[in-house]
N, C-alpha and C positions, 0 to 999 in steps of 0.2 A: 470508288471501288477499292476494296481491300487487297493487300498483297497476295493473300491466299487465292482470291478469285483470279487475279492476273496470272499467277503461276499455274494454276490448274487449267485455266482457259488456254494458255499458251501450249501446255503439254498436250491438251486434247487436239488442238489444231495441228501440232506437229505429228501426232499419231495419225490424224486423217491424211496428212500429206504422205506419211510413210505407207499407208495402205494403197495409194493410187497406183504406183508402178506395178505392184504385185497382182492387183485384181483388174487392171485396165482391160485386158482382152475379153474378159467374161462379164464385165459389169453392164447391166442394162442401161441403155442411153448414154454410154460413155461419151464425154465431150472433151475433145482436145483443148488444152488450155490456150493454145494459139488461136482457136476459133471461138473463144468465149465472148458471149454477148450479154453483158450485165443488164441491159435495158429490155431486151426482147427474148432472151433465151428461154428454153424450156426448163421448168422447175421439177418436172416429173409428177405434177399434181394438176387437177382440174377442179373448177367450181363444183361443189357438192361432194367432193371426196371426204372421207372420214379416215384419219390416221390414228391408230392406237399404239401405245407403247407399254410394255411391261419391263420395269427397270429395277435395278438395285441402286439405292442412293445412299451416299454418305452425307449426313447433316452436321456441319462444322460451325458451331456458334463462335462469333468473333468477340462477344462480350465487351463492347466498346463503352467507355465511360462508366464502368461498373463501380458501384459503391454500396455499402451496407451501413445503416445508421441505427442506433438505438434512438427511439422516439424521444425527442427532447434532449438528446445527448450527442456525443461525438461520433464520427465515422469509425467503425470498428474493423473495416476490411473491405474486401471486394467479393463479388458473387462470381463463383465459377460454375460453369455448366459443361458437362461432358458432351462429346460428339456422340452421334447415334447412327445406326445403320437400319434400313428398312426397305421393303418393297414399295414400289410406286406404280400406280396405274394412271394413265392420262389418255385423253381423247381430244383430237383436234378436228374442227370443221372448217373446210376451205370455202371462203366466200369468193375468192378469185384464185388464180394459179399461184399468186404470191402471198395473199393475206389469209391467215387462219386464226381462229380463236381456240385456245386450249384450256381445259380444265384438268386439274390433277387431284388425285386422292392418295394420301400417304399418312402414316402415323409412325412416330418414333419415340423411344423412351430415353430419358436423360436424368442424370444425377446432378443435384445442385449442392454446392459446398460454400462455406464461408472461409475465405483465404486471407490471412493476415500475417505479414512478416515471415513468410515461408512456412507457416503452420496452416493446416487445413482441417476443417471439421465438416462432415457431411450433414447437410440440412434435411435432405430427403430426396425424393424422386418424383418425376411427373412424366406423363405422356402428352405429346403435342399433336394436334390435328390441324394442318395448315392448308386448307383449300385455297388454290391460287388460280385466278383467271388471267390469262396472258394473251395479248394480241401479238402474233408473230409474223414477221416478214420473211418469206422464203426467197432467197436469191436463185438465179438460174444455176443448174448443175454445172460443176466444173470438175473434169475428170470423173471420178466416181462419187464425189462429195456433193451432197445437197445441203448447203449451209443456211442457217437462219439466225435471226436475232429477234428479241421480243421485249416487251415491257408490260407489266401487269400490276395486280394488287393481291396481297395475301392477307387473310384473316386467320390468326393462329389462336386456337382454342386449346386450353390446358385441362386435362382431366386425369382421373386416377392418381391425383397428387397425394402423397403421403409423407409426413414428417419422419425424421429419424429420432424416434422417441428415446432410444438408448443414449443419444447425445444430449438429451434434455430439451429437445424441441417438441412442443406439444401441438402445433399446427403450422401448416404451410399452404399458402395460396398464391396463385399467379393470376394477373390481370390479362384478359384477352387483349391481343396485340394486333394492330392493323398497320400495314405499311406497303410501300411499293416494292416491286421485284423487277429484276433485269435478267435477261436470258440470252444465252448464246449456245449454239450446238450445230450438229449436222447429222444427217442420215446417210447411210451407205446402202444402196440397193443390193439385195441378195437374190435368191431365186423367187420367181413369181412376184407376189405382192409383199414379200418380206423384206425388211431392212434391219440393219444394225444402227444403233443410235448412241451418241455421246452428247450429254447435256450439262451445262453449268449455269446455276442461278445464283444471284446475289440478292438477298432479301433484307430490307431495312425494317427491323422490328424492335422498337422500344417497348419495354414492359416493366412492370413493377411487381415485387413479391412482398407478401406480408408473412411474418414469422411470429410465432407465439402470440396469436390473436392480436397482432398489430403492435406489439411491444418493440419489434425490430422490423425495419422497413428497408427494402433493397430496390435499387433502380439499376437497369442495365440495358444496353443496346445489344440485343441478341445478335442481330445482323448476320444470320447464318449463311454460309456458302454451302450450296447443295450441289453435289456432283453425282451424276447418274450415268450408268451404262446399261443398255437394254436392247431388246428386240422390238420391232414394230411390224404392224400389218395394216395395209391400206384396203379399205372397203370401197 
């Protein structure tokens, strides 16, 4: 896991802890930490439940082991990819009170650049559509927090890709990326079937880019950290 993921995950968990004392008296199903039963306690869900979330997410590429090469020539720099913000919709189906399967839908826009010795040239921009299927394990509720962890797979499709022609780049393409994802988060029950949600994902996504019809080739580990804050509703 990258340092960004650890930092954000820790901040999210601390935020959840801070919510507990303030909302304890009114929270549905509040569980005293001293009575916590990690093996048999209630999670707040039952088999057949469907949980949906609408969130705002930040997509933060890590760009691990990034390099740009002229084909048949030397390395000329590193590939830079900006962070993006977008809405996200997800839906989870509960097989048991603990186990659910979640699918997400989101898309975000990013700018790509060639970075070399402190200088940067914009290559172009692209949209990414990364459907992710995740198996999540929901722990029993503690206080007002319903925590979970998950593991899954992401397939990232790039579309709407356009080169920065004013910088001399005539084409830009990115290869579809496939990789594992890791998930941690929690829900906080609100009124009725509504919840608040905090979610952090770390996705491992190696990909390649082709510039100027293959004259320039780039490789990078996008490995985005995805941080989301939203509201949920249980059907």
